[in-house]
N, C-alpha and C positions, 0 to 999 in steps of 0.2 A: 503493498499500500504506499509506504514511503517513498519506494523508488517511482511510483506511478506520478504522485505529487511532485517530486523532483523534475520528472519529465515533463509535466504540464508546465511547470515555471520556466523551464527552459524554452519551452516552445511557445511562450506569452511574450511578444516583443514588447508589449507595454510595460512588463515589469522592469523591462531595462531601458526604455525610452521616455516613459512619462515624465520622470523628473526633469529631463533635457527639454521636453515639448513645454511643461509648464514654465521652465525658467525662460524659455524664448517667449511665450506668450506675456509674462511678467515684464520681461525685458522691453518688448515693443510697447506696451501699456505705459510704463514709466517714461520711454523716450518719447512717445507722442505727449503725453502729459507736460514734460519738460519744455518741448518745443513749442506748443500752443500756449503755454504759460508765460512765455516770454521771460525776459532777465529782470532780476530785481533791480531796483534804483542802485546805481553803483556807487554812491556815497552816502555817508552818515553826516552830511553837513548840517550845522545848527544854523538856525535863523532867529537868533536872540533878540526877543523883543519885536520883530518885524510884525505888523499888523496885515493880517490876511482876511479878507472877504472870501467867502465861499457860498455858492448857491447849491441847493441838493445835497446839503451835507447832513441831511438825518437818515441816510440810508446808502446802501450800495457802495459804490466807488466812492462818493463824497464823503461817507462817514470814515472810510478808511483813511482817505487823505487827511481829515481832520484830527485822527487820533495821531497819526504819524508826525503832522506837522506841531502838534501839542508837545509831543515827545521830543521835539527838535527845538523846543522853547519859543515857538510862534504864538503871537497874540490872534486867536480865532474868532471872527465874526461870523455866525451862521446867519444866512438870509434865508429864512424859511417861513412857509405858510402854515406850518404844524407846530406851534409853540408848545403844545403839551407834550408832543413825541420828543421834541427838542429838549425839552428841560429834563426829561427822563434818562435820555441817552447822555446828557452831559452829566447828571448826577452818577449815572453808572460808569462814565469814563474817570470821574475824579476819584471812584473808590480804587481805581487802578492806578491813575495819575494824579495824586493829590495836589501837585502843582500846576495842573493844566489850567492854561489862562484861556478860557472860551467862553462865550455869550451867545445868546440868541437873540435876534432882533426880526420881527415880523416883517415878511415881503411877499407878494404874491405875483408872480410873473405874469398872470392872468390880467393885471390892472396896470396901466401906466401910472394912475395916480397913486396906486399903493408903492410902486418902485419910487417915485419921486418922494413921497413921505420918508420911505426907508433912507434915502440919500440924506435928506435933511436931518434924521436922528443920527446920522453917522457924521456928517459935517459937525453937528452942535457937540460930539464928544471926541471926535479925532482931529487932529491938525494935518495927518497925512495918511495915505493908504501905501502899502508897500507891494501887496500882490493882491490881485483880483482873478478869481478862479471861477469862470463861468461854466459850471458844470450841470446845473438842473436841465431836465427836460422830461419829456414824455414820449412814448411810442404807442403805435397802434390804437390811437384814441379815436372813438368815432368823431365823425363830422361834428364840429361844433365851432360857434362863432363866438370870440370873446366880447365883453361890454364895448372894447374899442373898436370893434369891428373885423376884428382879423382872425383867420383859421387858427386854431388851438397850437397845432405843432408850429407853425410859422412864429407865433408871438412867444410861447414859452420857452422854444428851443432857439429862437434867434432874436426877434424883434424886442423882447423884453431885456435880455442880456446887452443888445447893442444900446438900447437907451441906459441902462445902467453904467455901462462901460463910459458913455459920454458924460453922464453926470458925475462920475467919480473920477474923470480924467484930471480935473485941477488937482484933487488930493493926492493921485499917483505921481503927478509931475514934481510934487513937493518931496517925494522920496528920493534917497541917493539913488536909487536904482529900481524902478517901479516895474512890475511885471504883469502884464495881462495874459492870461492863459485861457483860450476857448476850446472847448471840448467838442469835437466833431466825432466822426464815426466812419469805419469803412464804407457805410452805406452811400456815402457821398460819391461815392464812383458811378453809381446808378442814377444820378439825379441829372435833369436837364433843366435849363433855366432860359426863359424866352427874354431876350435882351429888351424887348420892347415893355414887358411886364414881368421884371426880375422878382417881385414879390408874389407874383401868381395869383393876383387878386381880381384881374380885369374880366370882363365878360366873356375872354376867349381863353381863360384859364382851362388848363386840361381837366379832365372828369377826375373828381377827388377819389384817391385811395390813401388809406393812412401810411402805407410803406412809403409811397411816392412823397407824401408831404412830410414824412421824417426824413427822407433823404434830401429833399430840396431844402430843408432847414439847416442840415449839416453842412450841405455845400455853401450855404449863405456864410456860415461861421469861417470857413476858409477864407472865402473871397474878401469878407471884410477885416478879415486878420492880415491879408496881404496889403489891402489898401490903407489900414491905419499905420502900418510900419513904414509903409513907403512915403506916405503923404501926411499923415496928422502926428505921428510921433517920431519922425525921421531926426529932427534937429533937437529932440529932447532926450531924457535920460530914461524913458519908458521903452521897455521892449514888448512886442506883442507875437505872440506864438500860438499855434492850433497843434492839436493832436488827436488821435484816435486811441482810444483805450483798448482796442481789439473787442473780440467777441466775449461778451462777459454775461456770466449768468449769476442769479441771485440778486439782482437788482430790482426785481419786481417788474420790469417793463414787458418782459414775456407774458407775464401774468394777464395783461390785458387784451393779448391774441384771443380771438374768438376760437382758434383751433386748439391753443393751449388750456381752454377751460374744460375740455374733455378728459376725463381721468384716463382713457385708453390712450389717448396722444400723450399724455404725461409718462405713462408708463412705457411707451415705445421710445420717447425722446430723450428723457432725462439721463439715462446711462450715456448716450452719445453726447449730450450736453456735457456731463461730468468728464468725458474724454477729451472733447475738442475745444470747450470753451475755458475762459479764464475765471477765476475766482475774483470778487470785488477787489481783494488784496492786491492780486497780480494786475488787474486793470488799473488799479491806481498808481502803480510805479512811475509811468511816464510823467503824470501829473506832479509827482513829489519830485522827480528830477527836474523838471522845468521850474519849480518854485524854488529849489534850494541849490543848485549846482553853480557855483561861482563862475565857471569856464563860459557859462551861457549869458554873461553880463552884456556883451555886444551882438548877441545872436537875437535876430528878430525877424519876422515875416516868413518864418519856416513852418514846416509841417513836420510833426514827429510821431514815431511809431516805435514801440519798445525802447525807448530812451536813445533814439536814434533819428536823427534828420532822415525824412522819406521823401518820396515823389508822389504828390496828390494828383489827382485826376487832371487832364489836359483843359476842361473847363473851368476847374478851380483856379487855373493860372491865368485866366483871361482878364487882364488888367482893365480893360475898357470896361467889361461886364462888372467888374468890382465897383468901377467909379459908378456906374449907372445904378447898381444894386445899393450903394451908399446914398446917393442922391435921393433915391426914392424911399430909403429907410429913414431919412432924416425929416421928409415930409411926413411919413407914418406916424413918427413919435413927436411930431411938432418942434423940431429944434431947428432953428433958422439958418445957424452957421456953426461950424466947428472951431 
């Protein structure tokens, strides 16, 4: 009997090869996760006492940025529409980082008036701002028009941040080296923009789709970054750069998709999301790099991916389109001149 068992074991290739097969599978998974996760911020630079305004800081990528910049001795200002959530998260953070210098102020990107009130509050409390991180945004939102008359993705992902940037620019210019960081997305590569109607609000605007609306707004973020760097901030101490955080899970954006509301879709897609998408902490690394790296003091008008300068889409490098976009954006937010 023992001899039979021995022969069966010898005849079973899996008894010899399965550890190698398992090792190969694990190795492939680890390699894919490492590549898709991108590199960590390559520095541990402090930003002692620098004042940082962050939108979208109560969850996902933004909260990871806030935690890291607090750990690097920054003075964080959360611009948020959910004050209750912000206060709870701040209290939680201070249990881990007792010396964290962070506060929350109410601001809703859906309202230009609210943004102006937020800026007046900041102007009353601070003589200068060192870093502005325009991170907040939404995705897969059903068609909706804000009180100011603009599509929700356009206002929350682009126009609201454009207004905030313009209003805070005087305080940023008082900094020894102000930095404006605009968060875009890979989706900008699929966006198109009508030169005659860059805000896509005219009667000839394309049929609405939330995916296209998101991509359009993220394209606008890159175009305005290039324009501000080349024309508005060229002879100042303020730099303006944009970035893509990559494909990131755990931000809550995908939960807004009608497809992802189905349990079967979650079961099928979540393992692949875990494998191919970044965590919020990984997605935050390029923002942290742009906010803290001394070597970027003179770098402006660039697009970053995984802490490196990258090439954005061809249309996002159209300077004439960027100029037209800024002209129409100034009209939209009712700013007469820059």
